[in-house]
Structure formats: structure tokens, C-alpha cells
All heavy atoms as TSV, in Angstrom:
chain	resi	resn	atom	element	x	y	z
A	1	ALA	N	N	-16.856	-24.451	32.457
A	1	ALA	CA	C	-17.055	-24.847	31.111
A	1	ALA	C	C	-18.310	-24.118	30.518
A	1	ALA	O	O	-18.315	-23.722	29.385
A	1	ALA	CB	C	-17.213	-26.332	30.963
A	2	ARG	N	N	-19.285	-23.875	31.307
A	2	ARG	CA	C	-20.447	-23.127	30.871
A	2	ARG	C	C	-20.153	-21.722	30.584
A	2	ARG	O	O	-20.698	-21.138	29.590
A	2	ARG	CB	C	-21.601	-23.167	31.952
A	2	ARG	CG	C	-22.287	-24.494	31.903
A	2	ARG	CD	C	-23.547	-24.519	32.797
A	2	ARG	NE	N	-23.141	-24.751	34.101
A	2	ARG	CZ	C	-23.931	-24.413	35.170
A	2	ARG	NH1	N	-25.153	-23.958	34.977
A	2	ARG	NH2	N	-23.532	-24.627	36.401
A	3	VAL	N	N	-19.206	-21.107	31.280
A	3	VAL	CA	C	-18.841	-19.679	31.049
A	3	VAL	C	C	-18.140	-19.653	29.650
A	3	VAL	O	O	-18.442	-18.665	28.897
A	3	VAL	CB	C	-17.908	-19.246	32.127
A	3	VAL	CG1	C	-17.294	-17.868	31.767
A	3	VAL	CG2	C	-18.580	-19.100	33.488
A	4	PHE	N	N	-17.293	-20.521	29.307
A	4	PHE	CA	C	-16.635	-20.466	28.019
A	4	PHE	C	C	-17.664	-20.725	26.890
A	4	PHE	O	O	-17.538	-20.095	25.869
A	4	PHE	CB	C	-15.494	-21.601	27.901
A	4	PHE	CG	C	-14.338	-21.284	28.806
A	4	PHE	CD1	C	-13.862	-22.192	29.724
A	4	PHE	CD2	C	-13.707	-20.038	28.726
A	4	PHE	CE1	C	-12.825	-21.918	30.503
A	4	PHE	CE2	C	-12.571	-19.794	29.511
A	4	PHE	CZ	C	-12.123	-20.702	30.340
A	5	SER	N	N	-18.716	-21.528	27.078
A	5	SER	CA	C	-19.730	-21.650	26.065
A	5	SER	C	C	-20.455	-20.376	25.914
A	5	SER	O	O	-20.755	-19.924	24.744
A	5	SER	CB	C	-20.767	-22.782	26.520
A	5	SER	OG	O	-20.192	-23.979	26.643
A	6	TRP	N	N	-20.775	-19.622	26.971
A	6	TRP	CA	C	-21.413	-18.347	26.810
A	6	TRP	C	C	-20.493	-17.349	26.172
A	6	TRP	O	O	-21.043	-16.625	25.317
A	6	TRP	CB	C	-21.759	-17.826	28.293
A	6	TRP	CG	C	-22.431	-16.518	28.237
A	6	TRP	CD1	C	-23.746	-16.278	28.049
A	6	TRP	CD2	C	-21.800	-15.233	28.354
A	6	TRP	NE1	N	-24.029	-14.916	28.105
A	6	TRP	CE2	C	-22.834	-14.254	28.244
A	6	TRP	CE3	C	-20.470	-14.791	28.512
A	6	TRP	CZ2	C	-22.598	-12.890	28.320
A	6	TRP	CZ3	C	-20.253	-13.461	28.597
A	6	TRP	CH2	C	-21.265	-12.489	28.499
A	7	VAL	N	N	-19.210	-17.338	26.508
A	7	VAL	CA	C	-18.331	-16.345	25.883
A	7	VAL	C	C	-18.232	-16.669	24.353
A	7	VAL	O	O	-18.219	-15.697	23.569
A	7	VAL	CB	C	-16.962	-16.379	26.507
A	7	VAL	CG1	C	-15.828	-15.722	25.758
A	7	VAL	CG2	C	-17.004	-15.876	27.948
A	8	ASN	N	N	-18.142	-17.922	23.991
A	8	ASN	CA	C	-17.999	-18.265	22.566
A	8	ASN	C	C	-19.222	-17.763	21.877
A	8	ASN	O	O	-19.143	-17.224	20.794
A	8	ASN	CB	C	-17.842	-19.741	22.434
A	8	ASN	CG	C	-16.425	-20.168	22.427
A	8	ASN	OD1	O	-15.520	-19.419	22.065
A	8	ASN	ND2	N	-16.147	-21.441	22.847
A	9	ARG	N	N	-20.440	-17.956	22.449
A	9	ARG	CA	C	-21.641	-17.540	21.750
A	9	ARG	C	C	-21.697	-15.953	21.626
A	9	ARG	O	O	-22.042	-15.407	20.582
A	9	ARG	CB	C	-22.921	-17.950	22.578
A	9	ARG	CG	C	-23.306	-19.444	22.222
A	9	ARG	CD	C	-24.706	-19.763	22.698
A	9	ARG	NE	N	-24.998	-19.309	24.048
A	9	ARG	CZ	C	-24.690	-20.066	25.132
A	9	ARG	NH1	N	-24.160	-21.276	24.976
A	9	ARG	NH2	N	-25.020	-19.682	26.363
A	10	ALA	N	N	-21.259	-15.296	22.687
A	10	ALA	CA	C	-21.187	-13.835	22.663
A	10	ALA	C	C	-20.220	-13.371	21.536
A	10	ALA	O	O	-20.526	-12.354	20.900
A	10	ALA	CB	C	-20.783	-13.284	24.026
A	11	LEU	N	N	-19.109	-14.025	21.419
A	11	LEU	CA	C	-18.178	-13.579	20.420
A	11	LEU	C	C	-18.581	-13.823	18.994
A	11	LEU	O	O	-18.097	-13.146	18.041
A	11	LEU	CB	C	-16.722	-14.282	20.703
A	11	LEU	CG	C	-16.059	-13.856	21.895
A	11	LEU	CD1	C	-14.827	-14.719	22.089
A	11	LEU	CD2	C	-15.666	-12.411	21.869
A	12	GLU	N	N	-19.535	-14.733	18.784
A	12	GLU	CA	C	-20.004	-15.004	17.502
A	12	GLU	C	C	-21.183	-14.103	17.054
A	12	GLU	O	O	-21.580	-14.056	15.869
A	12	GLU	CB	C	-20.560	-16.413	17.389
A	12	GLU	CG	C	-19.416	-17.448	17.456
A	12	GLU	CD	C	-19.860	-18.876	17.617
A	12	GLU	OE1	O	-21.150	-19.103	17.682
A	12	GLU	OE2	O	-19.055	-19.753	17.530
A	13	SER	N	N	-21.708	-13.287	18.003
A	13	SER	CA	C	-22.859	-12.436	17.658
A	13	SER	C	C	-22.388	-11.205	16.792
A	13	SER	O	O	-21.239	-10.875	16.766
A	13	SER	CB	C	-23.519	-11.951	18.953
A	13	SER	OG	O	-22.815	-10.899	19.536
A	14	ASP	N	N	-23.379	-10.690	16.154
A	14	ASP	CA	C	-23.101	-9.368	15.323
A	14	ASP	C	C	-22.665	-8.258	16.245
A	14	ASP	O	O	-21.933	-7.372	15.776
A	14	ASP	CB	C	-24.380	-9.005	14.634
A	14	ASP	CG	C	-24.787	-10.000	13.538
A	14	ASP	OD1	O	-23.786	-10.713	13.082
A	14	ASP	OD2	O	-25.916	-10.029	13.135
A	15	MET	N	N	-23.020	-8.293	17.547
A	15	MET	CA	C	-22.637	-7.238	18.444
A	15	MET	C	C	-21.513	-7.722	19.390
A	15	MET	O	O	-21.590	-7.482	20.460
A	15	MET	CB	C	-23.859	-6.784	19.263
A	15	MET	CG	C	-24.996	-6.240	18.387
A	15	MET	SD	S	-24.683	-4.618	17.772
A	15	MET	CE	C	-24.760	-3.652	19.320
A	16	ALA	N	N	-20.586	-8.414	18.788
A	16	ALA	CA	C	-19.539	-9.005	19.622
A	16	ALA	C	C	-18.763	-8.060	20.476
A	16	ALA	O	O	-18.344	-6.948	20.013
A	16	ALA	CB	C	-18.512	-9.706	18.757
A	17	PRO	N	N	-18.647	-8.268	21.733
A	17	PRO	CA	C	-18.021	-7.311	22.661
A	17	PRO	C	C	-16.476	-7.477	22.600
A	17	PRO	O	O	-15.933	-8.386	22.058
A	17	PRO	CB	C	-18.454	-7.813	24.064
A	17	PRO	CG	C	-18.610	-9.314	23.872
A	17	PRO	CD	C	-19.159	-9.422	22.452
A	18	ILE	N	N	-15.753	-6.352	23.009
A	18	ILE	CA	C	-14.322	-6.503	23.169
A	18	ILE	C	C	-14.145	-7.105	24.605
A	18	ILE	O	O	-14.673	-6.651	25.531
A	18	ILE	CB	C	-13.683	-5.071	23.149
A	18	ILE	CG1	C	-13.787	-4.505	21.687
A	18	ILE	CG2	C	-12.219	-5.182	23.527
A	18	ILE	CD1	C	-13.346	-3.117	21.621
A	19	LEU	N	N	-13.407	-8.142	24.576
A	19	LEU	CA	C	-13.278	-8.957	25.836
A	19	LEU	C	C	-11.767	-8.970	26.225
A	19	LEU	O	O	-10.880	-9.219	25.435
A	19	LEU	CB	C	-13.642	-10.372	25.552
A	19	LEU	CG	C	-13.571	-11.409	26.739
A	19	LEU	CD1	C	-14.567	-10.987	27.857
A	19	LEU	CD2	C	-13.884	-12.792	26.207
A	20	ILE	N	N	-11.522	-8.528	27.440
A	20	ILE	CA	C	-10.164	-8.456	27.956
A	20	ILE	C	C	-10.080	-9.423	29.163
A	20	ILE	O	O	-10.833	-9.401	30.102
A	20	ILE	CB	C	-9.796	-7.027	28.470
A	20	ILE	CG1	C	-9.833	-6.056	27.275
A	20	ILE	CG2	C	-8.394	-7.049	29.105
A	20	ILE	CD1	C	-9.656	-4.611	27.639
A	21	LEU	N	N	-9.153	-10.416	29.005
A	21	LEU	CA	C	-8.887	-11.379	30.024
A	21	LEU	C	C	-7.502	-11.255	30.522
A	21	LEU	O	O	-6.619	-10.812	29.866
A	21	LEU	CB	C	-9.033	-12.812	29.427
A	21	LEU	CG	C	-10.322	-13.124	28.740
A	21	LEU	CD1	C	-10.272	-14.456	28.051
A	21	LEU	CD2	C	-11.452	-13.173	29.767
A	22	ALA	N	N	-7.348	-11.521	31.847
A	22	ALA	CA	C	-6.021	-11.447	32.397
A	22	ALA	C	C	-5.766	-12.769	33.181
A	22	ALA	O	O	-6.617	-13.291	33.886
A	22	ALA	CB	C	-5.889	-10.305	33.380
A	23	THR	N	N	-4.585	-13.395	32.955
A	23	THR	CA	C	-4.304	-14.621	33.705
A	23	THR	C	C	-2.826	-14.853	33.768
A	23	THR	O	O	-1.995	-14.236	32.991
A	23	THR	CB	C	-4.866	-15.849	32.913
A	23	THR	OG1	O	-4.528	-17.012	33.557
A	23	THR	CG2	C	-4.377	-15.913	31.419
A	24	ASN	N	N	-2.432	-15.505	34.810
A	24	ASN	CA	C	-0.974	-15.825	34.942
A	24	ASN	C	C	-0.738	-17.352	34.947
A	24	ASN	O	O	0.278	-17.793	35.322
A	24	ASN	CB	C	-0.449	-15.168	36.257
A	24	ASN	CG	C	-1.099	-15.749	37.474
A	24	ASN	OD1	O	-2.053	-16.543	37.456
A	24	ASN	ND2	N	-0.650	-15.350	38.726
A	25	ARG	N	N	-1.825	-17.997	34.480
A	25	ARG	CA	C	-1.656	-19.527	34.365
A	25	ARG	C	C	-0.854	-19.906	33.177
A	25	ARG	O	O	-1.009	-19.294	32.054
A	25	ARG	CB	C	-3.066	-20.080	34.346
A	25	ARG	CG	C	-3.821	-19.849	35.636
A	25	ARG	CD	C	-5.208	-20.336	35.518
A	25	ARG	NE	N	-5.164	-21.748	35.678
A	25	ARG	CZ	C	-6.229	-22.516	35.427
A	25	ARG	NH1	N	-7.402	-21.977	35.017
A	25	ARG	NH2	N	-6.166	-23.817	35.675
A	26	GLY	N	N	-0.045	-20.946	33.279
A	26	GLY	CA	C	0.707	-21.394	32.163
A	26	GLY	C	C	-0.064	-22.576	31.476
A	26	GLY	O	O	-1.334	-22.503	31.352
A	27	ILE	N	N	0.548	-23.541	31.030
A	27	ILE	CA	C	-0.116	-24.776	30.467
A	27	ILE	C	C	-0.779	-25.443	31.658
A	27	ILE	O	O	-0.040	-25.886	32.597
A	27	ILE	CB	C	0.903	-25.730	29.732
A	27	ILE	CG1	C	1.640	-24.908	28.644
A	27	ILE	CG2	C	0.178	-26.913	29.193
A	27	ILE	CD1	C	0.826	-24.455	27.495
A	28	THR	N	N	-2.014	-25.639	31.605
A	28	THR	CA	C	-2.729	-26.265	32.749
A	28	THR	C	C	-3.973	-27.004	32.199
A	28	THR	O	O	-4.362	-26.834	31.065
A	28	THR	CB	C	-3.114	-25.217	33.794
A	28	THR	OG1	O	-3.592	-25.878	34.970
A	28	THR	CG2	C	-4.082	-24.241	33.265
A	29	LEU	N	N	-4.597	-27.796	33.035
A	29	LEU	CA	C	-5.758	-28.525	32.716
A	29	LEU	C	C	-7.022	-27.679	32.446
A	29	LEU	O	O	-7.176	-26.696	33.054
A	29	LEU	CB	C	-6.213	-29.536	33.734
A	29	LEU	CG	C	-5.285	-30.854	33.907
A	29	LEU	CD1	C	-5.827	-31.629	35.145
A	29	LEU	CD2	C	-5.234	-31.646	32.712
A	30	ILE	N	N	-7.722	-27.953	31.373
A	30	ILE	CA	C	-8.927	-27.343	31.046
A	30	ILE	C	C	-9.909	-27.909	32.135
A	30	ILE	O	O	-10.105	-29.117	32.202
A	30	ILE	CB	C	-9.490	-27.556	29.696
A	30	ILE	CG1	C	-8.465	-27.025	28.723
A	30	ILE	CG2	C	-10.849	-26.944	29.483
A	30	ILE	CD1	C	-8.854	-27.485	27.205
A	31	ARG	N	N	-10.589	-27.021	32.875
A	31	ARG	CA	C	-11.478	-27.523	33.919
A	31	ARG	C	C	-12.564	-28.460	33.418
A	31	ARG	O	O	-13.140	-28.229	32.327
A	31	ARG	CB	C	-12.145	-26.325	34.601
A	31	ARG	CG	C	-13.022	-26.719	35.736
A	31	ARG	CD	C	-13.595	-25.523	36.476
A	31	ARG	NE	N	-12.574	-24.948	37.280
A	31	ARG	CZ	C	-12.678	-23.774	37.845
A	31	ARG	NH1	N	-13.751	-23.038	37.763
A	31	ARG	NH2	N	-11.630	-23.317	38.534
A	32	GLY	N	N	-12.736	-29.548	34.083
A	32	GLY	CA	C	-13.776	-30.555	33.688
A	32	GLY	C	C	-13.319	-31.566	32.628
A	32	GLY	O	O	-14.072	-32.367	32.142
A	33	THR	N	N	-11.947	-31.499	32.249
A	33	THR	CA	C	-11.471	-32.411	31.236
A	33	THR	C	C	-10.074	-32.908	31.661
A	33	THR	O	O	-9.563	-32.541	32.704
A	33	THR	CB	C	-11.307	-31.718	29.870
A	33	THR	OG1	O	-10.155	-30.821	29.963
A	33	THR	CG2	C	-12.519	-30.967	29.414
A	34	ASP	N	N	-9.539	-33.818	30.892
A	34	ASP	CA	C	-8.198	-34.282	31.101
A	34	ASP	C	C	-7.241	-33.642	30.086
A	34	ASP	O	O	-6.114	-34.168	29.923
A	34	ASP	CB	C	-8.122	-35.811	30.932
A	34	ASP	CG	C	-8.931	-36.541	31.960
A	34	ASP	OD1	O	-9.025	-36.029	33.147
A	34	ASP	OD2	O	-9.458	-37.600	31.776
A	35	HIS	N	N	-7.611	-32.581	29.383
A	35	HIS	CA	C	-6.819	-31.972	28.360
A	35	HIS	C	C	-6.177	-30.724	28.938
A	35	HIS	O	O	-6.670	-29.996	29.751
A	35	HIS	CB	C	-7.709	-31.511	27.216
A	35	HIS	CG	C	-8.392	-32.680	26.545
A	35	HIS	ND1	N	-7.793	-33.613	25.749
A	35	HIS	CD2	C	-9.664	-33.024	26.614
A	35	HIS	CE1	C	-8.712	-34.460	25.370
A	35	HIS	NE2	N	-9.895	-34.118	25.797
A	36	GLU	N	N	-4.862	-30.541	28.569
A	36	GLU	CA	C	-4.076	-29.360	28.957
A	36	GLU	C	C	-4.078	-28.326	27.818
A	36	GLU	O	O	-4.085	-28.706	26.644
A	36	GLU	CB	C	-2.671	-29.722	29.345
A	36	GLU	CG	C	-2.501	-30.576	30.543
A	36	GLU	CD	C	-1.065	-30.786	30.967
A	36	GLU	OE1	O	-0.186	-30.761	30.023
A	36	GLU	OE2	O	-0.781	-31.002	32.055
A	37	SER	N	N	-4.094	-27.067	28.121
A	37	SER	CA	C	-3.978	-25.982	27.148
A	37	SER	C	C	-3.369	-24.815	27.823
A	37	SER	O	O	-3.356	-24.664	29.027
A	37	SER	CB	C	-5.348	-25.685	26.568
A	37	SER	OG	O	-6.112	-24.905	27.435
A	38	PRO	N	N	-2.887	-23.820	27.003
A	38	PRO	CA	C	-2.399	-22.567	27.592
A	38	PRO	C	C	-3.471	-21.864	28.343
A	38	PRO	O	O	-4.651	-21.745	27.923
A	38	PRO	CB	C	-1.950	-21.783	26.390
A	38	PRO	CG	C	-1.772	-22.747	25.284
A	38	PRO	CD	C	-2.703	-23.830	25.561
A	39	HIS	N	N	-3.192	-21.492	29.597
A	39	HIS	CA	C	-4.069	-20.742	30.465
A	39	HIS	C	C	-5.293	-21.499	30.878
A	39	HIS	O	O	-6.278	-20.969	31.442
A	39	HIS	CB	C	-4.466	-19.401	29.760
A	39	HIS	CG	C	-3.344	-18.618	29.215
A	39	HIS	ND1	N	-2.448	-18.014	30.100
A	39	HIS	CD2	C	-2.969	-18.342	27.960
A	39	HIS	CE1	C	-1.486	-17.427	29.292
A	39	HIS	NE2	N	-1.798	-17.570	28.060
A	40	GLY	N	N	-5.357	-22.754	30.580
A	40	GLY	CA	C	-6.511	-23.628	30.889
A	40	GLY	C	C	-7.752	-23.296	30.146
A	40	GLY	O	O	-8.846	-23.582	30.616
A	41	MET	N	N	-7.709	-22.695	29.076
A	41	MET	CA	C	-8.779	-22.277	28.245
A	41	MET	C	C	-8.980	-23.251	27.056
A	41	MET	O	O	-8.092	-23.717	26.493
A	41	MET	CB	C	-8.630	-20.895	27.629
A	41	MET	CG	C	-8.595	-19.789	28.738
A	41	MET	SD	S	-8.407	-18.169	27.872
A	41	MET	CE	C	-8.193	-17.170	29.342
A	42	PRO	N	N	-10.312	-23.531	26.732
A	42	PRO	CA	C	-10.566	-24.367	25.604
A	42	PRO	C	C	-9.861	-23.912	24.328
A	42	PRO	O	O	-9.778	-22.663	24.079
A	42	PRO	CB	C	-12.060	-24.300	25.447
A	42	PRO	CG	C	-12.553	-23.961	26.786
A	42	PRO	CD	C	-11.494	-23.011	27.385
A	43	LEU	N	N	-9.348	-24.756	23.533
A	43	LEU	CA	C	-8.600	-24.478	22.305
A	43	LEU	C	C	-9.388	-23.645	21.314
A	43	LEU	O	O	-8.846	-22.644	20.673
A	43	LEU	CB	C	-8.027	-25.689	21.687
A	43	LEU	CG	C	-7.021	-26.435	22.561
A	43	LEU	CD1	C	-6.570	-27.692	21.820
A	43	LEU	CD2	C	-5.829	-25.564	22.928
A	44	ASP	N	N	-10.758	-23.886	21.207
A	44	ASP	CA	C	-11.497	-23.050	20.275
A	44	ASP	C	C	-11.599	-21.625	20.671
A	44	ASP	O	O	-11.712	-20.662	19.903
A	44	ASP	CB	C	-12.948	-23.657	19.963
A	44	ASP	CG	C	-13.750	-23.775	21.268
A	44	ASP	OD1	O	-13.113	-23.897	22.354
A	44	ASP	OD2	O	-14.979	-23.825	21.209
A	45	LEU	N	N	-11.588	-21.349	22.021
A	45	LEU	CA	C	-11.587	-19.957	22.482
A	45	LEU	C	C	-10.211	-19.365	22.268
A	45	LEU	O	O	-10.077	-18.224	21.872
A	45	LEU	CB	C	-12.005	-19.956	23.920
A	45	LEU	CG	C	-11.930	-18.545	24.702
A	45	LEU	CD1	C	-12.863	-17.577	23.912
A	45	LEU	CD2	C	-12.310	-18.652	26.076
A	46	LEU	N	N	-9.179	-20.093	22.559
A	46	LEU	CA	C	-7.771	-19.616	22.375
A	46	LEU	C	C	-7.576	-19.205	20.885
A	46	LEU	O	O	-6.805	-18.193	20.608
A	46	LEU	CB	C	-6.725	-20.634	22.697
A	46	LEU	CG	C	-6.440	-20.709	24.223
A	46	LEU	CD1	C	-5.471	-21.871	24.493
A	46	LEU	CD2	C	-5.903	-19.444	24.769
A	47	ASP	N	N	-8.157	-19.928	19.928
A	47	ASP	CA	C	-8.006	-19.569	18.520
A	47	ASP	C	C	-8.506	-18.217	18.235
A	47	ASP	O	O	-8.148	-17.564	17.282
A	47	ASP	CB	C	-8.761	-20.576	17.695
A	47	ASP	CG	C	-8.052	-21.919	17.602
A	47	ASP	OD1	O	-6.841	-21.981	17.978
A	47	ASP	OD2	O	-8.680	-22.894	17.248
A	48	ARG	N	N	-9.410	-17.650	19.038
A	48	ARG	CA	C	-10.078	-16.321	18.809
A	48	ARG	C	C	-9.395	-15.161	19.539
A	48	ARG	O	O	-9.762	-14.047	19.368
A	48	ARG	CB	C	-11.556	-16.366	19.269
A	48	ARG	CG	C	-12.334	-17.369	18.488
A	48	ARG	CD	C	-13.699	-17.528	19.244
A	48	ARG	NE	N	-14.449	-18.574	18.522
A	48	ARG	CZ	C	-15.567	-18.310	17.890
A	48	ARG	NH1	N	-16.031	-17.119	17.859
A	48	ARG	NH2	N	-16.187	-19.270	17.303
A	49	LEU	N	N	-8.382	-15.507	20.341
A	49	LEU	CA	C	-7.744	-14.470	21.134
A	49	LEU	C	C	-6.442	-13.916	20.625
A	49	LEU	O	O	-5.759	-14.566	19.871
A	49	LEU	CB	C	-7.420	-14.981	22.561
A	49	LEU	CG	C	-8.609	-15.649	23.390
A	49	LEU	CD1	C	-8.138	-16.232	24.684
A	49	LEU	CD2	C	-9.652	-14.515	23.520
A	50	LEU	N	N	-6.098	-12.672	20.911
A	50	LEU	CA	C	-4.837	-12.074	20.733
A	50	LEU	C	C	-4.178	-12.039	22.077
A	50	LEU	O	O	-4.681	-11.253	22.903
A	50	LEU	CB	C	-4.987	-10.644	20.146
A	50	LEU	CG	C	-3.730	-9.864	20.047
A	50	LEU	CD1	C	-2.775	-10.392	19.019
A	50	LEU	CD2	C	-4.084	-8.428	19.641
A	51	ILE	N	N	-3.074	-12.720	22.207
A	51	ILE	CA	C	-2.460	-12.846	23.518
A	51	ILE	C	C	-1.314	-11.810	23.508
A	51	ILE	O	O	-0.396	-11.874	22.658
A	51	ILE	CB	C	-1.938	-14.313	23.866
A	51	ILE	CG1	C	-3.155	-15.181	23.921
A	51	ILE	CG2	C	-1.157	-14.280	25.131
A	51	ILE	CD1	C	-2.810	-16.634	24.100
A	52	ILE	N	N	-1.290	-10.858	24.495
A	52	ILE	CA	C	-0.271	-9.847	24.641
A	52	ILE	C	C	0.469	-10.078	25.931
A	52	ILE	O	O	-0.073	-9.943	26.985
A	52	ILE	CB	C	-0.904	-8.454	24.583
A	52	ILE	CG1	C	-1.733	-8.247	23.313
A	52	ILE	CG2	C	0.236	-7.395	24.778
A	52	ILE	CD1	C	-2.522	-6.976	23.311
A	53	PRO	N	N	1.682	-10.585	25.861
A	53	PRO	CA	C	2.475	-10.815	27.094
A	53	PRO	C	C	2.809	-9.459	27.693
A	53	PRO	O	O	3.077	-8.515	27.006
A	53	PRO	CB	C	3.682	-11.566	26.591
A	53	PRO	CG	C	3.825	-11.323	25.169
A	53	PRO	CD	C	2.478	-10.962	24.713
A	54	THR	N	N	2.833	-9.381	29.075
A	54	THR	CA	C	3.254	-8.262	29.758
A	54	THR	C	C	4.301	-8.526	30.784
A	54	THR	O	O	4.518	-9.722	31.095
A	54	THR	CB	C	2.020	-7.600	30.511
A	54	THR	OG1	O	1.550	-8.638	31.437
A	54	THR	CG2	C	0.934	-7.273	29.565
A	55	SER	N	N	4.967	-7.584	31.219
A	55	SER	CA	C	6.024	-7.720	32.232
A	55	SER	C	C	6.024	-6.509	33.207
A	55	SER	O	O	5.562	-5.428	32.789
A	55	SER	CB	C	7.405	-7.916	31.591
A	55	SER	OG	O	7.755	-6.780	30.819
A	56	PRO	N	N	6.475	-6.733	34.392
A	56	PRO	CA	C	6.471	-5.553	35.328
A	56	PRO	C	C	7.427	-4.445	34.873
A	56	PRO	O	O	8.406	-4.707	34.151
A	56	PRO	CB	C	7.021	-6.174	36.599
A	56	PRO	CG	C	6.891	-7.663	36.488
A	56	PRO	CD	C	6.983	-7.894	35.049
A	57	TYR	N	N	7.127	-3.211	35.317
A	57	TYR	CA	C	8.078	-2.056	34.946
A	57	TYR	C	C	9.325	-2.202	35.773
A	57	TYR	O	O	9.311	-2.697	36.901
A	57	TYR	CB	C	7.362	-0.771	35.358
A	57	TYR	CG	C	6.184	-0.314	34.564
A	57	TYR	CD1	C	4.899	-0.268	35.109
A	57	TYR	CD2	C	6.361	-0.106	33.181
A	57	TYR	CE1	C	3.854	0.121	34.380
A	57	TYR	CE2	C	5.271	0.284	32.426
A	57	TYR	CZ	C	4.023	0.436	33.034
A	57	TYR	OH	O	2.879	0.755	32.235
A	58	SER	N	N	10.398	-1.791	35.182
A	58	SER	CA	C	11.632	-1.704	35.923
A	58	SER	C	C	11.644	-0.485	36.814
A	58	SER	O	O	10.733	0.411	36.676
A	58	SER	CB	C	12.820	-1.560	34.891
A	58	SER	OG	O	12.783	-0.323	34.263
A	59	GLU	N	N	12.592	-0.438	37.750
A	59	GLU	CA	C	12.653	0.767	38.601
A	59	GLU	C	C	12.818	2.034	37.850
A	59	GLU	O	O	12.196	3.063	38.196
A	59	GLU	CB	C	13.785	0.532	39.567
A	59	GLU	CG	C	13.895	1.655	40.745
A	59	GLU	CD	C	12.668	1.577	41.683
A	59	GLU	OE1	O	12.236	0.460	41.904
A	59	GLU	OE2	O	12.347	2.699	42.166
A	60	LYS	N	N	13.629	2.019	36.821
A	60	LYS	CA	C	13.913	3.235	36.033
A	60	LYS	C	C	12.623	3.682	35.274
A	60	LYS	O	O	12.220	4.807	35.280
A	60	LYS	CB	C	14.939	2.935	35.035
A	60	LYS	CG	C	15.401	4.140	34.140
A	60	LYS	CD	C	16.591	3.718	33.244
A	60	LYS	CE	C	17.054	4.958	32.558
A	60	LYS	NZ	N	18.208	4.608	31.696
A	61	GLU	N	N	11.851	2.722	34.716
A	61	GLU	CA	C	10.561	2.995	34.055
A	61	GLU	C	C	9.554	3.514	35.032
A	61	GLU	O	O	8.888	4.478	34.760
A	61	GLU	CB	C	10.071	1.780	33.397
A	61	GLU	CG	C	10.831	1.294	32.164
A	61	GLU	CD	C	10.366	-0.013	31.677
A	61	GLU	OE1	O	10.044	-0.906	32.471
A	61	GLU	OE2	O	10.291	-0.235	30.422
A	62	TRP	N	N	9.501	2.979	36.198
A	62	TRP	CA	C	8.545	3.352	37.211
A	62	TRP	C	C	8.790	4.833	37.622
A	62	TRP	O	O	7.931	5.592	37.884
A	62	TRP	CB	C	8.652	2.417	38.454
A	62	TRP	CG	C	7.584	2.728	39.446
A	62	TRP	CD1	C	7.911	3.297	40.705
A	62	TRP	CD2	C	6.205	2.575	39.419
A	62	TRP	NE1	N	6.713	3.429	41.464
A	62	TRP	CE2	C	5.657	3.030	40.631
A	62	TRP	CE3	C	5.382	2.118	38.439
A	62	TRP	CZ2	C	4.335	2.970	40.916
A	62	TRP	CZ3	C	4.012	2.143	38.681
A	62	TRP	CH2	C	3.549	2.548	39.900
A	63	GLN	N	N	10.060	5.215	37.755
A	63	GLN	CA	C	10.399	6.556	38.152
A	63	GLN	C	C	9.976	7.660	37.140
A	63	GLN	O	O	9.778	8.789	37.487
A	63	GLN	CB	C	11.792	6.696	38.588
A	63	GLN	CG	C	12.190	5.994	39.808
A	63	GLN	CD	C	13.579	6.124	40.334
A	63	GLN	OE1	O	14.315	6.911	39.790
A	63	GLN	NE2	N	13.877	5.436	41.382
A	64	LYS	N	N	9.908	7.214	35.850
A	64	LYS	CA	C	9.404	8.122	34.858
A	64	LYS	C	C	8.021	8.607	35.035
A	64	LYS	O	O	7.597	9.741	34.793
A	64	LYS	CB	C	9.442	7.463	33.485
A	64	LYS	CG	C	10.786	7.425	32.813
A	64	LYS	CD	C	10.629	6.785	31.406
A	64	LYS	CE	C	11.925	6.529	30.738
A	64	LYS	NZ	N	11.683	5.935	29.366
A	65	PHE	N	N	7.208	7.701	35.682
A	65	PHE	CA	C	5.781	7.947	35.863
A	65	PHE	C	C	5.506	8.810	37.119
A	65	PHE	O	O	4.596	9.390	37.267
A	65	PHE	CB	C	4.936	6.688	35.980
A	65	PHE	CG	C	5.028	5.832	34.751
A	65	PHE	CD1	C	5.575	4.529	34.814
A	65	PHE	CD2	C	4.488	6.316	33.596
A	65	PHE	CE1	C	5.607	3.797	33.677
A	65	PHE	CE2	C	4.528	5.553	32.424
A	65	PHE	CZ	C	5.088	4.274	32.464
A	66	CYS	N	N	6.461	8.764	38.074
A	66	CYS	CA	C	6.257	9.471	39.345
A	66	CYS	C	C	6.827	10.869	39.396
A	66	CYS	O	O	7.560	11.341	38.666
A	66	CYS	CB	C	6.929	8.641	40.529
A	66	CYS	SG	S	6.101	7.061	40.701
């Protein structure tokens, strides 16, 4: 919970960083609470995020790279 407080403060500053998060958690409990949310993140932080879903490459796509 303290980390999310720090991240929220950092995102509000004039020198806000670009923040990239990766998670494979679905709807789960927010640590330290009885509330569920996507990825287990506080809702006020989720409101500030752009969520980009990803998927593994297919065999055909993978062979293009090799």
C-alpha cells in the first residue's frame, strides 16, 4: 500500500515519470483491504493507467523474427 502511495505522488509531480507495469493478475484483492480490483491495484491508480493487453506470438509470427 505504501508503494502505491509513493507512485501516486510521483505521477502527480511536474516531472512525472513514464511508468511501465507488467502483471498477469486478474480481479484480485487489493493488499491490506477487503476490496477487489483489476490487477489488485487501488482504483485511483487504475484510473491513471493505460492498459494494453498482450498475447504470446504465434509460431508463424515467431519465425518471422528468426
